[in-house]
C-alpha positions as CSV (number, residue, x, y, z in Angstrom):
1,M,107.4,70.9,80.1
2,S,108.4,74.1,81.5
3,H,107.2,77.5,79.9
4,H,110.1,80.6,80.2
5,L,107.9,83.9,80.7
6,P,110.1,86.8,79.1
7,D,111.6,88.9,82.1
8,T,109.7,91.9,81.3
9,R,108.8,94.9,84.1
10,I,105.6,96.3,84.3
11,P,106.2,100.2,84.8
12,A,104.7,101.8,87.7
13,P,101.6,103.3,87.7
14,C,101.2,106.9,86.7
15,I,98.5,108.8,88.2
16,V,97.6,112.7,87.3
17,D,94.7,114.0,89.0
18,T,92.5,110.8,89.2
19,G,92.8,106.8,89.7
20,V,93.0,104.3,92.8
21,I,96.2,104.2,95.0
22,V,96.4,100.8,97.0
23,N,100.1,101.1,98.2
24,K,100.2,102.8,101.5
25,L,104.0,104.2,100.4
26,D,102.6,106.0,98.2
27,M,99.4,106.9,100.5
28,R,101.5,108.2,102.7
29,R,103.3,110.4,100.3
30,L,100.2,112.5,98.6
31,L,98.1,112.8,102.1
32,T,101.8,114.1,103.9
33,D,101.5,117.1,102.1
34,L,97.9,118.5,102.9
35,G,97.5,120.8,105.4
36,R,93.9,122.5,106.4
37,V,91.3,119.8,104.9
38,H,87.4,119.7,104.8
39,Y,86.4,116.0,105.4
40,I,83.4,114.3,105.6
41,Y,83.2,110.6,107.1
42,T,80.5,109.0,105.4
43,H,79.6,105.1,106.7
44,E,77.2,103.5,103.5
45,D,76.6,107.1,102.0
46,K,75.5,108.6,105.0
47,V,77.2,111.3,106.3
48,V,78.3,111.0,110.2
49,S,80.7,113.6,110.4
50,E,81.9,116.4,108.7
51,G,83.9,119.6,109.4
52,D,87.7,121.6,108.7
53,G,90.8,120.4,110.7
54,D,94.7,120.4,110.3
55,V,96.2,116.9,109.3
56,M,98.7,117.1,112.1
57,E,100.6,113.4,111.2
58,V,100.8,111.1,108.4
59,F,101.6,107.6,109.4
60,A,102.2,103.5,108.7
61,N,101.4,101.5,111.7
62,P,98.7,98.5,111.9
63,Q,98.8,98.6,115.4
64,R,97.4,102.5,115.5
65,S,94.4,103.9,114.7
66,T,93.0,107.2,112.4
67,L,92.2,109.6,114.7
68,V,89.9,113.1,113.7
69,A,89.2,115.2,116.9
70,N,89.6,118.5,118.2
71,S,90.2,120.0,114.4
72,A,93.3,117.6,114.2
73,L,93.6,114.5,112.1
74,Y,96.1,111.6,112.5
75,L,95.9,109.3,109.9
76,N,97.0,106.4,109.3
77,V,96.8,104.3,106.0
78,Y,96.3,101.0,107.3
79,S,93.0,102.4,108.5
80,F,92.3,102.3,104.9
81,D,92.1,99.7,101.5
82,Y,93.2,102.4,99.2
83,L,93.2,106.1,98.6
84,E,91.0,106.9,95.9
85,L,92.1,110.6,93.8
86,K,88.6,112.2,92.2
87,Q,88.6,116.1,91.2
88,L,85.2,117.7,92.0
89,S,86.3,121.1,90.0
90,A,89.1,122.1,87.7
91,Q,90.6,123.5,91.3
92,E,89.6,121.3,93.8
93,T,90.7,117.7,94.3
94,C,89.7,115.0,96.8
95,F,91.0,112.4,98.6
96,D,88.6,109.6,99.2
97,L,89.8,107.4,102.4
98,M,87.9,103.9,101.7
99,Q,87.6,100.8,103.5
100,E,84.4,98.2,103.7
101,G,81.7,100.7,103.7
102,M,82.8,103.6,105.4
103,C,84.7,106.6,103.3
104,L,87.0,109.7,104.8
105,R,87.1,112.3,102.3
106,L,89.5,115.1,102.4
107,I,89.1,118.0,100.1
108,P,91.9,120.3,100.2
109,L,91.6,123.7,102.0
110,T,95.4,125.2,101.3
111,T,97.9,124.0,98.6
112,P,101.3,122.4,99.5
113,I,103.2,125.4,98.1
114,Q,100.7,127.5,100.5
115,E,101.7,125.3,103.4
116,R,105.2,125.5,102.3
117,R,105.3,129.4,102.9
118,E,103.1,128.6,105.9
119,K,105.8,126.5,107.7
120,T,108.9,128.8,106.0
121,Y,106.9,132.2,107.8
122,N,106.3,130.0,111.0
123,V,110.4,129.0,111.4
124,S,111.2,132.4,110.7
125,A,108.9,134.0,113.6
126,I,109.6,131.2,115.8
127,E,113.8,132.4,115.0
128,A,113.0,136.0,115.6
129,M,111.1,135.4,118.9
130,M,114.4,133.1,119.7
131,E,116.7,135.3,119.2
132,Q,114.6,138.5,121.2
133,V,114.4,135.7,123.9
134,L,118.2,134.8,124.0
135,S,118.7,138.7,123.8
136,A,116.8,139.6,126.4
137,K,118.1,136.8,128.4
138,W,121.8,138.0,127.6
139,D,120.8,141.6,128.8
140,A,119.6,140.7,132.1
141,E,122.5,138.4,133.1
142,I,124.8,141.6,131.5
143,D,122.5,143.6,134.4
144,D,122.8,141.3,137.4
145,D,126.7,141.2,136.7
146,C,126.8,145.4,136.5
147,S,124.8,145.3,139.5
148,D,126.6,142.9,141.6
149,S,130.0,144.7,140.8
150,F,128.4,147.9,142.7
């Protein structure tokens, strides 16, 4: 006797402000928007390390490590079993990256909008500096050409 289950699709989860994320792609998407964070690393509920830093890279590679050093965080979602999204207060969210009694808590110090503005500002500043460098180089070349003709 064969049983046929109806071909029903379960909708993808909708997580708003709190919840558990196990999908590595979703974890990566959430963490990629982080900029400056306060991190607290605990093992068996004891604080091992704490500080502020910048999320430099978020990646998914089972062969590489998560690294936190020199105020820089390189986060590998494969280093963690799941991410728990929590509200600490009405304005403060935290990201708990969990694995077997270990937790790397990330508390954002900036919002994604602030980060985008900062990146846009940095790109504009770099473009302006490049313009000045190129202009100075062209001026120097023109000066060299003029001095050679005398």
